C-alpha positions as CSV (number, residue, x, y, z in Angstrom):
1,X,26.7,51.9,-29.1
2,X,23.0,51.9,-29.7
3,X,23.2,48.6,-31.5
4,X,25.2,47.1,-28.7
5,X,22.7,48.4,-26.2
6,X,19.8,46.9,-28.1
7,X,21.7,43.6,-28.3
8,X,22.2,43.6,-24.5
9,X,18.6,44.4,-24.0
10,X,17.5,41.5,-26.2
11,X,19.8,39.1,-24.4
12,X,18.4,40.2,-21.1
13,X,14.9,39.7,-22.3
14,X,15.6,36.2,-23.6
15,X,17.2,35.3,-20.2
16,X,14.0,36.5,-18.5
17,X,11.9,34.3,-20.7
18,X,14.1,31.3,-20.0
19,X,13.8,31.9,-16.2
20,X,10.0,32.2,-16.5
21,X,9.9,29.0,-18.5
22,X,11.8,27.1,-15.9
23,X,9.9,28.2,-12.8
24,X,6.4,29.0,-14.0
25,X,5.3,25.3,-14.2
26,X,6.4,24.7,-10.6
27,X,4.6,27.8,-9.4
28,X,1.4,26.7,-11.2
29,X,1.6,23.2,-9.7
30,X,2.0,24.6,-6.2
31,X,-0.9,27.0,-6.7
32,X,-3.0,24.1,-8.1
33,X,-2.2,21.9,-5.1
34,X,-3.3,24.6,-2.7
35,X,-6.5,25.2,-4.6
36,X,-7.4,21.4,-4.6
37,X,-6.4,20.9,-0.9
38,X,-4.0,18.1,-1.8
39,X,-6.3,16.1,-4.0
40,X,-4.5,15.8,-7.3
41,X,-5.4,14.0,-10.6
42,X,-2.3,12.2,-11.9
43,X,-3.4,10.9,-15.3
44,X,-0.4,12.4,-17.1
45,X,2.1,11.9,-14.3
46,X,5.0,9.5,-15.1
47,X,5.3,8.3,-11.4
48,X,2.4,5.8,-11.9
49,X,4.2,4.1,-14.8
50,X,6.8,2.4,-12.6
51,X,8.0,-1.0,-13.9
52,X,6.3,-4.2,-12.9
53,X,9.4,-6.4,-12.2
54,X,9.5,-8.2,-8.9
55,X,12.2,-5.7,-7.7
56,X,9.5,-3.0,-8.0
57,X,7.4,-5.0,-5.5
58,X,10.4,-5.2,-3.3
59,X,10.9,-1.5,-3.5
60,X,7.3,-0.9,-2.3
61,X,7.9,-3.3,0.6
62,X,11.1,-1.5,1.4
63,X,9.3,1.8,1.5
64,X,6.9,0.4,4.1
65,X,9.8,-0.4,6.4
66,X,10.2,3.3,7.2
67,X,8.5,5.1,9.9
68,X,5.2,6.7,8.6
69,X,6.4,10.1,9.8
70,X,9.3,9.8,7.4
71,X,7.0,9.4,4.4
72,X,4.9,12.1,2.8
73,X,1.4,11.1,1.7
74,X,-0.6,13.1,-0.9
75,X,-4.2,12.0,-1.5
76,X,-5.1,11.3,-5.1
77,X,-8.4,11.0,-7.0
78,X,-6.9,8.5,-9.6
79,X,-3.7,7.4,-11.2
80,X,-2.8,6.6,-14.8
81,X,-3.6,2.9,-14.1
82,X,-6.8,3.0,-12.0
83,X,-9.7,5.1,-10.9
84,X,-11.9,4.2,-7.9
85,X,-14.1,1.8,-9.9
86,X,-11.3,0.0,-11.7
87,X,-9.3,-0.2,-8.5
88,X,-12.2,-1.9,-6.8
89,X,-12.6,-4.3,-9.7
90,X,-8.9,-5.1,-9.7
91,X,-8.9,-5.6,-5.9
92,X,-11.7,-8.2,-6.2
93,X,-9.5,-10.2,-8.7
94,X,-6.6,-10.1,-6.3
95,X,-8.8,-11.3,-3.5
96,X,-9.6,-14.3,-5.7
97,X,-5.9,-15.0,-6.3
98,X,-5.2,-14.8,-2.6
99,X,-8.0,-17.2,-1.8
100,X,-6.8,-19.7,-4.5
101,X,-3.4,-19.7,-2.7
102,X,-5.1,-20.2,0.6
103,X,-3.8,-17.0,2.0
104,X,-7.4,-15.8,2.4
105,X,-10.3,-18.1,3.1
106,X,-13.1,-18.3,0.4
107,X,-15.0,-15.1,1.0
108,X,-18.8,-15.3,0.5
109,X,-19.7,-11.7,-0.1
110,X,-23.4,-12.4,0.4
111,X,-25.2,-9.2,-0.2
112,X,-23.4,-6.3,-1.9
113,X,-20.4,-5.5,0.2
114,X,-19.6,-2.0,1.4
115,X,-16.3,-0.6,0.1
116,X,-14.2,2.5,0.8
117,X,-11.5,3.2,-1.8
118,X,-8.7,5.8,-1.4
119,X,-5.4,6.4,-3.2
120,X,-2.2,8.2,-2.3
121,X,1.3,9.1,-3.5
122,X,3.8,8.0,-0.8
123,X,7.3,9.6,-1.0
124,X,10.2,9.0,1.3
125,X,11.2,12.4,2.6
126,X,15.0,11.6,2.7
127,X,15.0,10.1,-0.9
128,X,12.5,11.6,-3.3
129,X,13.3,8.8,-5.8
130,X,11.7,6.3,-3.4
131,X,8.0,6.7,-4.0
132,X,4.9,4.7,-4.8
133,X,1.2,5.1,-5.6
134,X,-0.8,2.9,-3.3
135,X,-4.5,2.1,-3.2
136,X,-6.2,1.5,0.2
137,X,-9.4,-0.5,0.2
138,X,-11.5,-1.2,3.3
139,X,-14.5,-3.4,3.1
140,X,-17.2,-5.2,5.1
141,X,-19.1,-8.2,3.8
142,X,-21.6,-10.4,5.7
143,X,-18.9,-12.4,7.4
144,X,-15.6,-10.6,6.9
145,X,-14.2,-7.1,7.1
146,X,-10.7,-6.1,5.9
147,X,-8.3,-3.3,5.3
148,X,-6.0,-3.9,2.3
149,X,-3.3,-1.9,0.4
150,X,-2.2,-2.7,-3.1
151,X,0.5,-1.2,-5.3
152,X,-0.7,0.8,-8.3
153,X,2.3,-0.2,-10.6
154,X,2.3,-3.9,-10.0
155,X,-1.3,-4.5,-8.9
156,X,-0.1,-6.6,-6.0
157,X,-1.6,-6.5,-2.5
158,X,1.4,-5.7,-0.2
159,X,-0.2,-5.5,3.3
160,X,-3.5,-6.3,4.8
161,X,-5.6,-7.2,7.8
162,X,-8.7,-9.5,7.5
163,X,-11.1,-9.9,10.4
164,X,-14.1,-12.2,11.0
165,X,-16.1,-13.4,14.1
166,X,-17.0,-16.5,12.2
167,X,-13.6,-17.6,11.1
168,X,-10.7,-18.7,13.3
169,X,-7.5,-18.7,11.3
170,X,-5.2,-21.7,11.7
171,X,-2.3,-20.5,9.6
172,X,1.5,-20.6,9.8
173,X,4.6,-21.1,7.7
174,X,2.8,-22.5,4.7
175,X,0.8,-19.2,4.5
176,X,4.0,-17.2,4.6
177,X,5.5,-19.3,1.8
178,X,2.3,-18.8,-0.2
179,X,2.6,-15.0,0.4
180,X,6.1,-15.0,-1.1
181,X,4.8,-17.0,-4.0
182,X,2.0,-14.5,-4.6
183,X,4.6,-11.6,-4.6
184,X,7.0,-13.6,-6.7
185,X,9.6,-13.2,-4.0
186,X,11.8,-15.7,-2.0
187,X,11.0,-16.3,1.7
188,X,13.9,-16.8,4.1
189,X,14.5,-17.1,7.8
190,X,10.9,-17.7,9.1
191,X,10.9,-17.5,12.9
192,X,8.1,-17.4,15.4
193,X,8.0,-15.0,18.3
194,X,7.3,-16.9,21.5
195,X,7.9,-14.0,23.9
196,X,4.2,-14.0,25.1
197,X,3.5,-17.7,24.4
198,X,1.9,-19.2,27.5
199,X,-0.5,-21.9,26.2
200,X,0.5,-25.1,24.4
201,X,-1.8,-26.0,21.5
202,X,-2.6,-29.6,20.6
203,X,-0.1,-29.5,17.7
204,X,2.7,-28.4,20.0
205,X,2.7,-24.8,19.0
206,X,2.8,-22.3,21.9
207,X,0.5,-19.3,21.7
208,X,-0.5,-16.5,24.0
209,X,-3.8,-16.8,25.9
210,X,-5.6,-14.7,23.4
211,X,-4.3,-16.8,20.5
212,X,-1.9,-14.1,19.2
213,X,1.0,-15.3,17.2
214,X,3.7,-13.4,15.4
215,X,6.1,-14.7,12.7
216,X,9.1,-12.7,11.4
217,X,10.7,-13.5,8.1
218,X,12.5,-12.0,5.1
219,X,11.2,-11.4,1.6
220,X,13.4,-10.7,-1.4
221,X,15.3,-11.7,-4.5
222,X,19.0,-12.4,-5.2
223,X,20.8,-10.4,-2.5
224,X,18.1,-7.9,-1.7
225,X,15.8,-8.7,1.2
226,X,13.5,-6.8,3.5
227,X,12.0,-7.8,6.9
228,X,8.3,-8.8,7.0
229,X,5.8,-9.8,9.7
230,X,2.8,-12.2,9.7
231,X,0.5,-12.1,12.7
232,X,-2.8,-13.6,13.8
233,X,-5.1,-13.8,16.8
234,X,-8.4,-15.6,17.3
235,X,-10.4,-13.6,14.7
236,X,-8.0,-11.7,12.5
237,X,-4.6,-11.9,10.8
238,X,-2.5,-10.1,8.3
239,X,0.9,-9.2,6.8
240,X,2.7,-6.2,8.3
241,X,0.9,-3.3,9.9
242,X,-1.6,-2.0,7.4
243,X,-2.8,0.6,9.9
244,X,0.4,2.6,9.5
245,X,-0.2,3.1,5.8
246,X,-3.9,3.4,5.5
247,X,-5.5,6.5,4.1
248,X,-8.9,5.4,5.5
249,X,-9.3,6.4,9.2
250,X,-10.4,3.9,11.8
251,X,-13.6,5.8,12.3
252,X,-14.5,5.4,8.6
253,X,-13.8,1.7,8.8
254,X,-16.0,1.4,11.8
255,X,-18.8,3.1,9.8
256,X,-18.3,0.7,7.0
257,X,-18.7,-2.3,9.3
258,X,-21.8,-0.8,11.0
259,X,-23.5,-0.4,7.6
260,X,-23.3,-4.2,7.2
261,X,-24.7,-4.9,10.7
């Protein structure tokens, strides 16, 4: 009987060790998150090692179709792919690519531009497998200011707004096709919203009195497509609504711009 009792005791002790082994890491992570106020270093985290196929770009674009209230955002200091300095350097290389495709104008940075860099882990509340690490970069140069988001896994800019009081964009369907080329995705069903169009331009294009134009289209590959938007007014333009996904507040962007004035 004593031997049986010892055996049961040992079995119970082993079960307790297994339970502790299963749940202790989660408790430690939760405690660490509370101590760091949501700022987490993700160097060993596998989430930042998502593949770089064009479907992964499409997954990021699909995530951005959801209401921001349906997506959890956790601020990060760095990922396995970038820290703030390397993210900034990579961003500059993407700006050069977008300029070469005539999606962006040639940007003369003039004096050293002011940058604000932030990163976050975005996770769809209803589907934890739908997630992405995104980098948000706001900048102000001598002639331009912008708010951009690029995907950590693919390195591609996926939404942005560029503003300038010295540059009046004259863009359209060719810009949308170039955007699809940059993302390595097919563009379909380009259509322009003429709801508020009241003024006829010289080229026969109707626009609103403030020059605002909106194009709707689809981006995708094979049988998977997501809706997308291109908009422009007299002094700014962009793809989709970057303000919904930015980690940098409007007040912070205003400060960045004032520093250049």
